[in-house]
N, C-alpha and C positions, 0 to 999 in steps of 0.2 A: 127539304133537304134543296141547298144549294149548289146547283151544276155548275164546275168551271172547266174549260179547257184553255191547256196552257199552252204556248206555241213559244217555243224559244229553240235556236239552232244547238245552245252549250247544251249537253246532257247533265254537267252539276246544277246549273240552272233551275233547266224542268223541274231536277229530283230534289231541288233547293225550297223552289216555289210551292211545288206539288204540299209537300211536306210541310211547308210553314201553315197551308190552309185547313190539310188534315189536320190538325190540333184542335180544332173548333170542331163539334160533333154535328156542326150543322150545314158545317160544307162536306163538298167529295169533289174532288180532280175526277171527271169521268175518262177524263183523254190527254194526252202528250203531245206535242207536234214539233217536227226538228224545223219544220220553216215553214210560209206561210201557200204553199200549194196545197203541204199534206193536212196544215190546220186547217183549211175550208172544206177539205171533203170530210175532216170530224166533227166542224162545224156541225155543218148539213145533216149526219148522220146522229148526232146528239145531241143537238139543240139547246145549246148550255143556258144557262140564266145569266155569267160572266166570261170572258174574255180575258185573259193576261196575252199580250203582244209584242213580242221582242221588235225592233226596228231592222237591226244592221241580219239577216239572212240570205242564204244561200236558192235558188233557185226562185222564187217571191218573198221579197222583203215584205215588211212589214207595213209601210204606207201603201204599199199595191192588193195587199192583199184588207185592209179596212176598207180601200175605196171600194175590194169588192162585199166586205160584209154588208159595208150601209147603204149597198144599192140593191145588194138581192136578200140579205135578211139579218135586220137591224137590229144590233146588240150590243148593250155596254160593255165596253174595254177598257184594259187599265192597258196604258205603254208601259214597259219596263225600256226604263232610259238610263243612258251610262251620264255619269253630273260633267259634261264638255259642252263646253259653248257648241258643239257640233251635234251633241243629244239635247241639248235644247231645242236647237232650234229647229231638229226632226222633227221633238217631241209638240215643240207646240206646231207646225205645219199638222201634227197629226188630231189634236183637240180638234182644228181647225175643221178635219174633216169628220168629225164626229167620235174621235176618244173624249171618255167623260175624264178623265184623270193619269196622271202615271204613277210609279214606283220607281226606287232607285232601284239602281245595281249594285248598290253595296250589302250587298249579303253573303260575305265571305263570313265566319264565324270571328276573324280577329277584331270583326268591327266594332267598336263597341257601340255605334246604333244598332245594332241587330234588332235585340228585343224591341225598341222604339220601333222597327220597320216591320217586327212581325205580328206586333198591334195595328198600325195603321192597314197593313195590308188586309189580316182579316177583317178588319172595320171597316175600311170603304169596300170589300166586297159583299160585303152581308148587306153595307147600307144602298149601295147604288140597284144588289138585286132586287129590292123592297118595293123600287119605285119604278111607274109607270116610263119608260127610254124612248124615245122620240131622237132620230138625229136631227142636225142642225137643217132649216129650212133648205140652205144651198146647195147638201148632197141628196137629199131628196128629190126622189120621182115616181110620178105616179105610172102604175105599172105597167100601162097600155103604151106608156113614149119610149119609144127605144131608148137606151144608154147613149149619151152622143161619145163622140172618142175621146180616148182616155188623156187625162188633162196633168199636169204638172201639179204636185201638192201645193204649191206654192199660187199658183193660182187659185183658191181656194178661199179667198177671202171675203169679205163683206163687202167689200166695194161692189160686189157683183150683185147684190142683194138691190132693190129698189129705195132708196130715203123716203122715210114718212114726211109728209110734212110738219116743218117744224113750226112749233108758235108759240114766240117770243113775250108776255106776259110786260105789262105796262107797270108804271108804278115806280116805289124804290126797291132798290137791291137790298136783300136785308141782313143775307148771308154771303159771303162772298168765300166761305173754305168747306170745302164737301171733301167729309173722311169719309173711304170707301174701306169696310171690309171685307175678306173672301178666299174662299180653301176651296173646296173638293168643287171639280166642274167653274173655277171660276175662269182663266184665260179668254173663253170664247163669250163668256158673260160679260164683262172686260171690256172686251173688244167691242160685241154689240150695241154694248152705253156710250162711249168713248167714239168708237166712228163714228155714229148720228149728233155729233153736238156741234153745234158750228163754229166755226177759227176764231169766232168775236165771243165766243163764250164768256162772261163777263166776271167770272171766279175762277180760282184755283182749285188744285186737284191732287188730294192725299192718296197714297192707296198702299195698304198689306195684304199684297196679296202673298197665302203658305204656300212659298217656294225655297227650293237650295239657293244657293247663293249661284250658282254654275248657271240659272235661269232667269234672274231676272232682268239681269243687259238685257241678252236680245230679246224677254221679252218685253224691253219697254221700246226699243228697236221695230222691233216688230210693228208695235202699237203707230210708234210716227210712223209707221209706213202709209198708213193704211187710213190714219184719221187726220183731220183737221186740224183740232187742237195741238198745241204742243207736247210730246211723250219723251221725257227721259228717266234712267235710271238715278234718283237721289242721290244728295252729294253734298258732308257736313257744307255749310256758307248757298247754299243756293236758299233764290230768294222766292215769294210767293207770288204770282202775279196774271193774271187775268188769262185766260187760252192755257196757262199753262198747266202740264199735269207730272208729278213726280212719284215713281213708282220707289217703295222704300227695298230698299237691297236683304237678301235671303242672308241667311242666320246676323241679321242685324236688325235693330228696333228707326225709327224712324217720329222726333218728334220735333214742336215747333215753338220756336221763341219768339212771344215780339219786341220788338226793337221798339224807338222812340217813333219812326218811319216806318219799319219794316217791318216784316215777319219773314224769320230764317230759319233755314231748318237745321236740324243736330241730327248727325248718325251715331249710335253709339250701342255697345254689347248691353249697357245697364235697364231694365232689370234684367239679370245673369239669368235669378231662376226661372222667366216667362216661362211658358211652357211655348210658346212659339213665337218664331223669330225669323221673319216681323212679325209683333202684336196688331192685330189689331186695337183691343184694349190700350193695352199703352198709346196708337194711333192716335183715335178718337177722343179719349182724357186728355190727351197731350194738347191737342185741336180746342176743346174746350177753355181748358185750364186758362192759353194762348188768347184765343179773339171772345172766347166765351159765347154770347145767343151769336153770333154772326155764324159759327157755324150749323152745318148741314151734315149727319150722318146716315150712312149707308151702308146697310149690312144685305149681303147679296150672299149665292150658297155655299154653306161648307159645311162639314162636321163640326159636331162640338158648340162648345156658346163662346168662343173669347167674339169679342165685342161688345159683351152683356155689359159686364163692368163700366167700358168705356163710354159706353151711350147713356147707363147710370149718372155719370158725372155733365155727359153733354146735358142731359137733361136739366137736370141740378143747375146748370148755368144759364138756362133758358131757350138751348138749340133744340132744333127741330129735329128727328128720325124716319128715316123712311128703309121697310124691310121687304126683300124681293119675297113673290108671293109662293107659296107650296107647289102649285100648281106646275110651275117655272124653272122649282130648285134640281139640279144635282142630284144633292141632299138637303133636306132642309131641317139645317140642325143649327146654325149661326139664326137666320130667320126668325126659326120656331123662338127661339130663345129670347128674342126682347119683344117679339109680339106674345108670346104666356108671357110677360113679366108686365105687361100691359105699355111700354114703352116705343112702340109704332106711333107715329105719328100716320102713317098709311104703308096700304103693303101694297104691291103695286109688284104687275106683272113686266117681265123683263125686256118685252120689247116695250112697252111705254117706258122705263125706268129715268131714260135722256130727256124725255117731257117730262115726264116729273118730278126731277132735278130743277131744270129748268124755273120750274111756273116753282116751286119749293123755296128759292132762290128770294124772292118776294111776297113770300107771308111771312 
């Protein structure tokens, strides 16, 4: 039985989340709390497997509560997020502080997405409860070291972490387009990879991160502020160039088109029947079709198997594929799919992924 504590100042949200979760016989909501302060008390008492945590609450807000959780009793936390720019920015801060993922606050019964939200909520809780959880290294402290004075959430970025020595291979550049597919637990993983790359990174990067439309713009801006490479939310007509990173907008797909002397991006809603928008399958397959063996595919943490069909196309075109290791994924679903299919050329820990990408550009 997976135990969950729900923390939210809305009585409706507490009831809705508990009701959705307990439709699964393997999940038990052991307590609900009205704010962060009460939530901490109940978390200490019940020692749950998973926590859902609202951001805006009286007495103690979600980000403050999250800091206490990660310092005192690290556990997997799902943030309950409003689909606004402000909600996106706060949620991205929360994920830097150690939250593993988020669920949207669109839980009204009038929402056409209610069934999918329910299914995703239960699936995420069950997946992350099965994993060994460690908060990011920059928010962990040894027990004997006193905590530093409280910091603002925005100060918790990977810029504070020492950079590894970066090795630039010699030889000819064989891959100049990197296509990354990622889902649950993705934002911190993507930030870790991109923030380790040098400003003169010799390839372009395109990314399909499963996120709502309101989140991908703030996500791109946040990455751009902490990375040496340039990061933006992709738009139709953008041109690939070395050191440029393009994030597919939520609710749409990113496709590439090879022109005579350049590669351009198209943002489209087709295929409309894709399970995810943006889709890693669409992104990776499009890169393979556009530039052939010049493409390098990278599949990071996430539920399900999105990216598998795209990597099949990539391998047929002569490209290479990297998968994040089981031990460093929040959810080992998407990478596992390509590993099990025998399509991964290398399996890499997330701390080593930036260097592996650079090295594989020359293989």
